[in-house]
Kinemage of the C-alpha trace (Angstrom):
@kinemage 1
@onewidth
@group {chain A} dominant
@subgroup {mainchain}
@vectorlist {calphas} color= white
{ca met a 1} P -8.827 37.886 75.168
{ca thr a 2} L -9.760 37.782 78.829
{ca glu a 3} L -8.016 34.535 79.692
{ca thr a 4} L -4.510 33.416 78.828
{ca leu a 5} L -4.486 30.024 77.156
{ca lys a 6} L -2.074 27.276 78.087
{ca ala a 7} L -0.087 25.360 75.495
{ca pro a 8} L 3.424 24.019 74.971
{ca pro a 9} L 5.990 26.841 74.758
{ca thr a 10} L 6.762 25.908 71.149
{ca asp a 11} L 3.193 26.493 69.949
{ca pro a 12} L 3.325 29.477 67.574
{ca phe a 13} L -0.375 30.320 67.654
{ca ile a 14} L -1.402 30.614 71.308
{ca pro a 15} L 0.123 34.120 71.547
{ca leu a 16} L -1.832 34.985 68.409
{ca leu a 17} L -5.079 33.900 70.063
{ca asp a 18} L -4.198 35.757 73.251
{ca ser a 19} L -3.684 38.947 71.252
{ca leu a 20} L -7.028 38.905 69.432
{ca asp a 21} L -8.512 42.384 69.199
{ca pro a 22} L -12.230 42.274 70.119
{ca glu a 23} L -12.945 45.356 67.989
{ca met a 24} L -11.355 43.776 64.920
{ca his a 25} L -13.586 40.743 65.311
{ca glu a 26} L -16.805 42.474 66.311
{ca gly a 27} L -20.002 41.051 64.891
{ca pro a 28} L -23.449 39.752 65.774
{ca thr a 29} L -23.916 37.743 68.945
{ca trp a 30} L -24.473 34.504 67.005
{ca leu a 31} L -20.810 34.616 65.952
{ca thr a 32} L -19.579 34.492 69.552
{ca pro a 33} L -20.125 30.724 70.080
{ca ile a 34} L -18.368 30.018 66.764
{ca arg a 35} L -15.322 32.019 67.822
{ca lys a 36} L -15.237 30.564 71.324
{ca ala a 37} L -15.448 27.037 69.917
{ca gly a 38} L -12.512 27.850 67.648
{ca val a 39} L -10.391 29.118 70.525
{ca ala a 40} L -11.250 26.121 72.699
{ca gly a 41} L -10.726 23.680 69.845
{ca tyr a 42} L -7.255 24.916 69.081
{ca ala a 43} L -6.291 25.181 72.749
{ca ser a 44} L -7.191 21.514 73.235
{ca ser a 45} L -5.251 20.242 70.217
{ca gly a 46} L -2.429 22.708 69.694
{ca cys a 47} L -0.124 22.810 66.713
{ca pro a 48} L 0.146 19.248 65.320
{ca thr a 49} L 3.298 17.175 65.760
{ca leu a 50} L 4.587 13.988 64.162
{ca ser a 51} L 3.095 12.041 67.065
{ca asp a 52} L -0.399 12.944 65.798
{ca glu a 53} L -1.538 10.118 63.511
{ca asp a 54} L -3.047 12.457 60.921
{ca trp a 55} L 0.200 14.432 60.739
{ca arg a 56} L 2.894 11.781 61.075
{ca phe a 57} L 4.245 12.382 57.559
{ca thr a 58} L 4.090 16.191 57.697
{ca asn a 59} L 6.675 17.868 59.904
{ca leu a 60} L 5.553 21.343 60.951
{ca asp a 61} L 8.765 22.220 62.825
{ca pro a 62} L 9.623 24.998 60.317
{ca met a 63} L 6.254 26.577 61.102
{ca arg a 64} L 6.645 26.021 64.825
{ca ser a 65} L 9.836 28.088 64.840
{ca cys a 66} L 7.999 31.179 63.544
{ca ser a 67} L 6.263 33.909 65.498
{ca phe a 68} L 3.047 34.813 63.687
{ca gln a 69} L 1.078 38.019 64.021
{ca his a 70} L -2.046 39.463 62.482
{ca pro a 71} L -1.186 41.722 59.514
{ca ser a 72} L -0.093 45.048 60.990
{ca asn a 73} L -0.010 47.353 57.992
{ca ser a 74} L -2.375 45.822 55.480
{ca lys a 75} L -3.626 48.767 53.442
{ca gly a 76} L -4.283 46.846 50.282
{ca ile a 77} L -2.208 47.039 47.133
{ca ser a 78} L -2.195 49.308 44.116
{ca lys a 79} L -3.800 48.300 40.847
{ca glu a 80} L -0.352 48.269 39.270
{ca ala a 81} L 0.974 45.813 41.859
{ca phe a 82} L -2.159 43.708 41.545
{ca gln a 83} L -1.804 43.513 37.779
{ca ser a 84} L 1.733 42.171 38.207
{ca ile a 85} L 0.348 38.986 39.786
{ca glu a 86} L 0.458 36.001 37.462
{ca asn a 87} L -3.244 35.190 37.298
{ca pro a 88} L -3.845 31.515 36.422
{ca leu a 89} L -7.191 32.415 34.824
{ca lys a 90} L -6.393 34.122 31.528
{ca asp a 91} L -9.991 34.613 30.414
{ca pro a 92} L -11.034 38.244 31.093
{ca ala a 93} L -14.717 37.277 30.837
{ca cys a 94} L -15.206 36.329 34.471
{ca ile a 95} L -16.566 37.688 37.724
{ca arg a 96} L -13.687 38.447 40.072
{ca val a 97} L -13.552 39.230 43.785
{ca val a 98} L -10.282 39.902 45.585
{ca leu a 99} L -9.214 39.395 49.186
{ca val a 100} L -6.035 41.199 50.260
{ca asp a 101} L -4.613 39.753 53.476
{ca gly a 102} L -7.995 38.141 54.047
{ca ile a 103} L -9.973 41.401 53.638
{ca phe a 104} L -12.361 42.090 50.748
{ca asn a 105} L -11.027 44.725 48.344
{ca glu a 106} L -13.786 46.438 46.369
{ca thr a 107} L -11.402 48.438 44.177
{ca leu a 108} L -9.638 45.381 42.771
{ca ser a 109} L -12.825 43.336 42.398
{ca asp a 110} L -15.056 43.327 39.324
{ca arg a 111} L -18.659 42.190 39.736
{ca ser a 112} L -20.007 44.080 36.722
{ca leu a 113} L -20.979 40.850 34.920
{ca leu a 114} L -22.704 39.328 37.953
{ca pro a 115} L -26.440 38.646 37.446
{ca glu a 116} L -28.604 40.739 39.761
{ca glu a 117} L -30.213 37.721 41.389
{ca val a 118} L -26.866 36.275 42.558
{ca cys a 119} L -25.488 37.453 45.906
{ca leu a 120} L -21.692 37.815 45.973
{ca arg a 121} L -20.312 40.039 48.692
{ca ser a 122} L -17.919 40.426 51.585
{ca leu a 123} L -18.453 37.889 54.356
{ca lys a 124} L -18.079 40.678 56.904
{ca gln a 125} L -20.940 42.539 55.253
{ca ala a 126} L -23.037 39.379 55.080
{ca val a 127} L -22.719 38.466 58.764
{ca gln a 128} L -23.696 41.998 59.801
{ca asp a 129} L -26.861 41.842 57.698
{ca pro a 130} L -29.741 41.019 60.092
{ca glu a 131} L -31.602 39.353 57.208
{ca ser a 132} L -28.677 37.092 56.310
{ca pro a 133} L -29.339 33.337 56.646
{ca leu a 134} L -25.655 32.786 57.452
{ca lys a 135} L -26.389 32.406 61.149
{ca asn a 136} L -28.119 29.112 60.310
{ca his a 137} L -25.191 27.792 58.272
{ca leu a 138} L -21.784 29.258 59.102
{ca gly a 139} L -19.699 26.753 61.024
{ca gln a 140} L -22.368 24.040 60.809
{ca tyr a 141} L -20.480 21.773 58.392
{ca thr a 142} L -16.972 21.774 59.882
{ca tyr a 143} L -17.377 18.645 62.029
{ca gly a 144} L -16.640 20.606 65.177
{ca asn a 145} L -13.470 22.126 63.696
{ca asp a 146} L -11.865 18.718 63.204
{ca ser a 147} L -8.662 20.385 61.986
{ca pro a 148} L -6.641 22.634 64.322
{ca phe a 149} L -6.304 25.157 61.508
{ca ala a 150} L -10.058 25.194 60.967
{ca ala a 151} L -10.339 25.979 64.676
{ca leu a 152} L -7.812 28.807 64.307
{ca asn a 153} L -9.793 30.180 61.393
{ca ala a 154} L -13.044 30.103 63.359
{ca ala a 155} L -11.394 32.051 66.157
{ca cys a 156} L -9.556 34.584 64.009
{ca phe a 157} L -11.356 35.182 60.701
{ca glu a 158} L -12.298 38.777 60.019
{ca asp a 159} L -13.599 38.706 56.456
{ca gly a 160} L -13.970 36.588 53.343
{ca ile a 161} L -16.490 35.992 50.586
{ca cys a 162} L -20.160 34.993 50.697
{ca leu a 163} L -21.738 33.555 47.531
{ca lys a 164} L -25.355 32.505 47.178
{ca val a 165} L -26.677 31.237 43.839
{ca pro a 166} L -30.504 31.200 43.959
{ca lys a 167} L -32.721 28.299 43.016
{ca gly a 168} L -32.574 27.421 39.329
{ca val a 169} L -29.959 30.053 38.398
{ca gln a 170} L -27.161 28.710 36.197
{ca leu a 171} L -24.133 30.965 35.850
{ca glu a 172} L -22.345 30.892 32.505
{ca leu a 173} L -19.299 32.914 33.553
{ca pro a 174} L -16.888 31.608 36.188
{ca ile a 175} L -16.375 33.372 39.507
{ca gln a 176} L -12.779 33.833 40.628
{ca ile a 177} L -11.860 34.456 44.261
{ca met a 178} L -8.286 35.764 44.412
{ca his a 179} L -6.508 35.523 47.775
{ca val a 180} L -3.505 37.888 47.822
{ca thr a 181} L -1.018 38.130 50.694
{ca thr a 182} L 1.167 41.238 50.917
{ca ala a 183} L 4.637 41.751 52.377
{ca gln a 184} L 4.692 42.317 56.136
{ca pro a 185} L 7.528 43.305 58.508
{ca gln a 186} L 6.975 40.060 60.441
{ca ala a 187} L 5.463 36.670 59.657
{ca ser a 188} L 1.727 37.206 59.291
{ca ala a 189} L -1.225 34.852 59.667
{ca ile a 190} L -4.185 35.218 57.290
{ca phe a 191} L -7.567 33.628 58.035
{ca ala a 192} L -9.952 34.172 55.132
{ca arg a 193} L -13.310 32.424 55.268
{ca cys a 194} L -15.583 31.745 52.302
{ca trp a 195} L -19.130 30.463 52.143
{ca ile a 196} L -20.802 29.072 48.998
{ca his a 197} L -24.508 28.228 48.950
{ca met a 198} L -25.856 26.540 45.833
{ca glu a 199} L -29.637 26.427 46.056
{ca ala a 200} L -31.647 23.675 44.354
{ca gly a 201} L -31.115 23.386 40.601
{ca ser a 202} L -28.402 26.056 40.435
{ca lys a 203} L -25.030 25.811 38.698
{ca ala a 204} L -21.742 27.694 39.055
{ca thr a 205} L -18.005 27.419 38.510
{ca val a 206} L -15.889 28.958 41.268
{ca met a 207} L -12.117 29.213 41.099
{ca glu a 208} L -10.016 30.127 44.120
{ca ser a 209} L -6.403 31.194 43.611
{ca phe a 210} L -3.787 31.973 46.263
{ca his a 211} L -0.842 34.308 45.669
{ca gly a 212} L 2.025 35.791 47.699
{ca met a 213} L 3.342 39.228 46.711
{ca asp a 214} L 6.915 38.415 47.754
{ca gln a 215} L 8.970 35.524 49.101
{ca gly a 216} L 8.373 36.291 52.774
{ca val a 217} L 7.161 33.901 55.466
{ca tyr a 218} L 3.450 33.868 56.240
{ca leu a 219} L 0.609 31.490 57.069
{ca ser a 220} L -2.521 31.300 54.952
{ca ala a 221} L -5.180 29.257 56.755
{ca pro a 222} L -8.429 29.660 54.791
{ca thr a 223} L -11.675 27.824 55.409
{ca leu a 224} L -14.251 27.152 52.696
{ca glu a 225} L -17.745 25.881 53.507
{ca cys a 226} L -20.101 24.729 50.741
{ca leu a 227} L -23.746 23.720 50.762
{ca val a 228} L -24.822 22.150 47.461
{ca glu a 229} L -28.563 21.487 47.518
{ca asp a 230} L -30.802 19.184 45.464
{ca asn a 231} L -29.957 18.953 41.738
{ca ala a 232} L -27.370 21.748 41.961
{ca tyr a 233} L -23.887 21.583 40.441
{ca leu a 234} L -20.780 23.288 41.797
{ca glu a 235} L -17.441 23.024 40.045
{ca his a 236} L -14.773 24.297 42.427
{ca ile a 237} L -11.183 24.803 41.297
{ca lys a 238} L -8.399 25.758 43.688
{ca val a 239} L -4.933 26.911 42.584
{ca gln a 240} L -2.418 27.218 45.425
{ca asp a 241} L 0.571 29.270 44.251
{ca glu a 242} L 1.792 30.798 47.504
{ca ser a 243} L 5.333 32.111 47.964
{ca lys a 244} L 8.032 29.483 48.403
{ca gln a 245} L 8.481 30.290 52.114
{ca ala a 246} L 4.772 30.349 52.940
{ca phe a 247} L 2.700 27.853 54.899
{ca his a 248} L -0.727 27.034 53.479
{ca met a 249} L -3.163 25.158 55.740
{ca ala a 250} L -6.585 25.038 54.084
{ca ser a 251} L -9.825 23.482 55.316
{ca ile a 252} L -12.594 22.655 52.831
{ca tyr a 253} L -15.988 21.364 53.945
{ca ala a 254} L -19.030 20.502 51.848
{ca arg a 255} L -22.515 19.149 52.437
{ca ile a 256} L -24.156 17.775 49.290
{ca thr a 257} L -27.799 16.701 49.053
{ca arg a 258} L -30.089 14.688 46.756
{ca asp a 259} L -29.115 14.375 43.064
{ca ala a 260} L -26.566 17.194 43.385
{ca arg a 261} L -23.026 17.184 42.054
{ca met a 262} L -19.820 18.762 43.258
{ca asp a 263} L -16.427 18.536 41.571
{ca ser a 264} L -13.480 19.994 43.473
{ca his a 265} L -10.105 20.237 41.695
{ca his a 266} L -6.913 21.129 43.565
{ca leu a 267} L -3.690 22.278 41.905
{ca ser a 268} L -0.879 22.656 44.454
{ca leu a 269} L 2.248 24.461 43.283
{ca gly a 270} L 3.694 26.809 45.900
{ca gly a 271} L 4.372 27.041 49.597
{ca arg a 272} L 7.046 25.487 51.764
{ca ile a 273} L 4.473 23.278 53.484
{ca ser a 274} L 0.881 23.072 52.283
{ca arg a 275} L -2.060 20.945 53.294
{ca asn a 276} L -5.618 20.632 52.034
{ca his a 277} L -7.927 19.190 54.667
{ca ile a 278} L -11.072 18.202 52.751
{ca arg a 279} L -14.212 16.716 54.255
{ca thr a 280} L -17.441 16.074 52.359
{ca his a 281} L -20.786 14.957 53.763
{ca leu a 282} L -22.822 13.075 51.136
{ca asp a 283} L -26.326 13.566 52.448
{ca gly a 284} L -28.817 12.493 49.793
{ca pro a 285} L -29.404 9.712 47.262
{ca gly a 286} L -28.347 10.149 43.649
{ca leu a 287} L -25.543 12.635 44.316
{ca cys a 288} L -21.972 12.518 43.010
{ca cys a 289} L -18.857 14.064 44.534
{ca thr a 290} L -15.485 14.108 42.756
{ca leu a 291} L -12.228 15.259 44.336
{ca asn a 292} L -9.234 15.702 42.025
{ca gly a 293} L -5.736 16.870 42.842
{ca leu a 294} L -2.391 17.520 41.177
{ca ser a 295} L 0.759 18.364 43.138
{ca leu a 296} L 3.950 19.691 41.533
{ca ala a 297} L 6.698 19.835 44.147
{ca gln a 298} L 10.405 20.603 44.132
{ca gly a 299} L 13.150 21.610 46.545
{ca asp a 300} L 12.131 20.636 50.078
{ca gln a 301} L 8.419 21.324 49.597
{ca ile a 302} L 5.796 19.231 51.391
{ca ile a 303} L 2.332 18.995 49.816
{ca asp a 304} L -0.255 17.137 51.880
{ca his a 305} L -3.838 16.146 51.039
{ca his a 306} L -6.009 14.756 53.815
{ca met a 307} L -9.573 13.780 52.928
{ca val a 308} L -12.623 12.194 54.488
{ca val a 309} L -15.602 11.381 52.257
{ca asp a 310} L -18.627 10.544 54.410
{ca his a 311} L -21.304 8.508 52.608
{ca ala a 312} L -24.283 9.194 54.871
{ca gln a 313} L -27.125 8.112 52.548
{ca gln a 314} L -27.782 5.306 50.091
{ca his a 315} L -27.114 5.496 46.329
{ca thr a 316} L -24.257 7.989 46.614
{ca glu a 317} L -21.157 8.144 44.430
{ca ser a 318} L -17.672 9.526 45.047
{ca his a 319} L -14.406 9.630 43.103
{ca glu a 320} L -10.953 10.691 44.249
{ca tyr a 321} L -8.103 11.050 41.766
{ca phe a 322} L -4.838 12.542 43.034
{ca asn a 323} L -1.526 12.637 41.165
{ca gly a 324} L 1.808 13.921 42.426
{ca ile a 325} L 4.903 14.890 40.415
{ca leu a 326} L 7.872 15.202 42.766
{ca asp a 327} L 11.377 16.510 42.156
{ca asp a 328} L 14.482 17.128 44.303
{ca gln a 329} L 13.882 16.303 47.999
{ca ser a 330} L 10.184 17.139 47.951
{ca arg a 331} L 7.475 15.064 49.595
{ca ser a 332} L 3.812 14.421 48.921
{ca val a 333} L 1.357 13.038 51.445
{ca phe a 334} L -2.001 11.511 50.567
{ca his a 335} L -4.388 10.321 53.263
{ca gly a 336} L -7.845 9.564 51.917
{ca arg a 337} L -10.582 7.891 53.930
{ca ile a 338} L -13.906 6.742 52.512
{ca his a 339} L -16.441 6.277 55.300
{ca val a 340} L -19.587 4.344 54.348
{ca arg a 341} L -22.291 4.336 57.014
{ca gln a 342} L -24.543 1.338 57.552
{ca val a 343} L -27.489 3.122 55.933
{ca ala a 344} L -25.449 3.984 52.826
{ca gln a 345} L -26.254 0.904 50.752
{ca lys a 346} L -25.496 0.987 46.996
{ca thr a 347} L -22.517 3.273 47.564
{ca asp a 348} L -20.095 3.532 44.630
{ca ala a 349} L -16.713 4.925 45.716
{ca lys a 350} L -13.332 5.011 43.992
{ca gln a 351} L -10.031 6.313 45.297
{ca thr a 352} L -6.737 6.504 43.387
{ca asn a 353} L -3.410 8.087 44.267
{ca lys a 354} L -0.477 7.994 41.828
{ca asn a 355} L 2.948 9.524 42.315
{ca leu a 356} L 5.711 10.124 39.787
{ca leu a 357} L 9.196 10.594 41.254
{ca leu a 358} L 11.570 12.569 39.035
{ca ser a 359} L 14.349 12.378 41.632
{ca asp a 360} L 15.689 9.512 43.732
{ca ala a 361} L 15.511 11.805 46.777
{ca ala a 362} L 11.792 12.570 46.423
{ca thr a 363} L 9.307 10.835 48.743
{ca ala a 364} L 5.628 9.963 48.497
{ca asp a 365} L 3.593 8.729 51.459
{ca thr a 366} L 0.174 7.366 50.615
{ca lys a 367} L -2.532 5.977 52.854
{ca pro a 368} L -5.847 5.184 51.129
{ca gln a 369} L -8.482 3.863 53.537
{ca leu a 370} L -11.915 2.269 53.314
{ca glu a 371} L -14.159 2.246 56.377
{ca ile a 372} L -17.298 0.375 55.351
{ca tyr a 373} L -20.305 -0.487 57.530
{ca ala a 374} L -22.759 -1.308 54.708
{ca asp a 375} L -22.809 -4.663 52.912
{ca asp a 376} L -24.108 -3.735 49.432
{ca val a 377} L -21.443 -1.384 48.097
{ca arg a 378} L -18.825 -1.089 45.384
{ca cys a 379} L -15.678 0.513 46.781
{ca thr a 380} L -12.135 0.401 45.389
{ca his a 381} L -8.876 2.116 46.218
{ca gly a 382} L -5.303 1.976 44.993
{ca ala a 383} L -1.969 3.760 45.094
{ca thr a 384} L 1.232 3.717 43.031
{ca ile a 385} L 4.671 5.271 43.503
{ca gly a 386} L 7.292 5.063 40.783
{ca gln a 387} L 9.340 6.656 38.038
{ca leu a 388} L 8.725 7.027 34.326
{ca asp a 389} L 7.891 3.778 32.565
{ca asp a 390} L 10.965 2.549 30.657
{ca gln a 391} L 8.768 0.628 28.238
{ca ala a 392} L 6.708 3.725 27.429
{ca ile a 393} L 9.885 5.728 26.831
{ca trp a 394} L 11.246 2.975 24.586
{ca tyr a 395} L 7.962 2.910 22.635
{ca leu a 396} L 8.172 6.644 21.915
{ca arg a 397} L 11.878 6.565 21.068
{ca ala a 398} L 11.291 3.692 18.665
{ca arg a 399} L 9.031 6.060 16.725
{ca gly a 400} L 11.749 8.654 16.350
{ca ile a 401} L 10.927 10.810 19.365
{ca pro a 402} L 14.054 12.042 21.208
{ca met a 403} L 14.568 10.997 24.818
{ca ala a 404} L 13.995 14.449 26.345
{ca arg a 405} L 10.793 14.995 24.384
{ca ala a 406} L 9.538 11.504 25.257
{ca arg a 407} L 10.014 12.218 28.968
{ca arg a 408} L 8.235 15.544 28.662
{ca met a 409} L 5.307 13.962 26.834
{ca leu a 410} L 4.870 11.275 29.491
{ca val a 411} L 5.092 13.672 32.430
{ca his a 412} L 2.666 16.101 30.803
{ca ala a 413} L 0.243 13.262 30.083
{ca phe a 414} L 0.463 12.198 33.733
{ca ala a 415} L -0.480 15.731 34.812
{ca gly a 416} L -3.194 15.822 32.156
{ca glu a 417} L -4.979 12.909 33.811
{ca ile a 418} L -6.100 15.442 36.437
{ca ile a 419} L -6.293 18.708 34.484
{ca asp a 420} L -8.435 17.130 31.755
{ca arg a 421} L -11.134 16.399 34.354
{ca ile a 422} L -11.891 20.116 34.745
{ca glu a 423} L -15.176 20.783 32.975
{ca his a 424} L -14.914 24.527 32.329
{ca pro a 425} L -12.981 24.774 29.022
{ca asn a 426} L -11.290 28.152 29.565
{ca ile a 427} L -10.087 27.248 33.041
{ca arg a 428} L -8.932 23.838 31.837
{ca lys a 429} L -6.867 25.457 29.061
{ca ser a 430} L -5.413 28.109 31.382
{ca leu a 431} L -4.341 25.552 33.967
{ca asp a 432} L -2.908 23.207 31.362
{ca asp a 433} L -0.690 26.071 30.187
{ca leu a 434} L 0.261 26.883 33.782
{ca val a 435} L 1.152 23.262 34.537
{ca trp a 436} L 3.333 23.094 31.437
{ca glu a 437} L 5.214 26.224 32.572
{ca gln a 438} L 5.693 24.734 36.034
{ca leu a 439} L 6.895 21.420 34.642
{ca glu a 440} L 9.455 23.197 32.466
{ca ala a 441} L 10.914 24.723 35.638
{ca leu a 442} L 11.420 21.394 37.433
{ca pro a 443} L 15.157 20.558 37.610
{ca his a 444} L 14.802 16.933 36.482
{ca phe a 445} L 12.016 17.430 33.951
{ca his a 446} L 14.463 17.415 31.029
{ca ala a 447} L 16.905 14.905 32.534
{ca his a 448} L 17.976 11.963 30.409
{ca thr a 449} L 17.759 8.397 31.626
{ca ser a 450} L 19.864 5.423 30.699
{ca thr a 451} L 16.946 3.682 29.009
{ca pro a 452} L 18.422 1.939 25.939
{ca leu a 453} L 16.626 1.901 22.601
{ca ser a 454} L 17.223 -1.780 22.145
């Protein structure tokens, strides 16, 4: 960079921005304003602290103490190492693309089942294509990089995935985007960027999964932008299973138009601190947007979901269902805001956050919000924090079910409230199995309580 940025000495990312290699981030001239806006946006906000209202429950001090660098020796991984990754999608009948340290890997990807009319390629390749329409879309739906990590991504991204499903095309097979982070000699920062364009009347299921190859420290700060046009349907599933020492700061943006539908499901398992910053712009009558999330946390993990659903047109519908299962000293954070503009009459919006504490030391912070400027709407929100229902346990034990099994049944059912909302049957089954495995590993999952039978 030509100018040294100023920031507090504890900010771990200003040196990263100062060290950007122009050759690594070369591209068409239309990318330059996007990158400059990212640099300026992060320089003005800096790494969030507890004094920032949107971050007051999520302490980033462990991240602030790190010194992050761009991956220095990322040469991909062997097929043998790749096959050792526990893939949450067990169905081999899928279209798979792989990013290794944020860079598209052709060798590990398999697009053999992709219909010819569907465009699925490296983002780096797409932006360098003079015929690509990306210059009219990329960065247009991020609300001016309203998250500091979205700003970092805009400044630093090198590659990612570009998916365009043409008008009327309905994909039967799911597309999986695997994000793999390799071991590095120092803490690395990965900035993958993905773009999904669903043209009118199209349909697709896209699953993103995030994996760390070892237990090292790194930052994964991906950005996903989606445009779902009239009468299209996108089912998006995200599985975050980073290494236990990783930081995961994701930004997800979507613009949805008339009579379209988007379901976005988020399963958060790994990472020391993770956050999904989700913002949807509901920009046409008759559309429906559903955001679902399940967090399974243990140890000192922090899992944070921050959402803004913007109802910008009349007759729009949104649903948010987020459940957290917390063990040990872990913490979940839910901050959901439903914004209903004055023009958005006949809005139907629901927001629910429920948290199950398996340990007395676990913490859940929840902040559902309604911001309504229209007068003919139906909007509800609610939140609960508690432990297993003694009456439900008693009911099961009275029918001969042992205490440990009764607890397991109730916790699994609580998780199933979210997993069962996934429409794609193979992905739903795969993730239900994965959740069961994760629950079995929680320290207090099998713990007995003092609930008497009579």
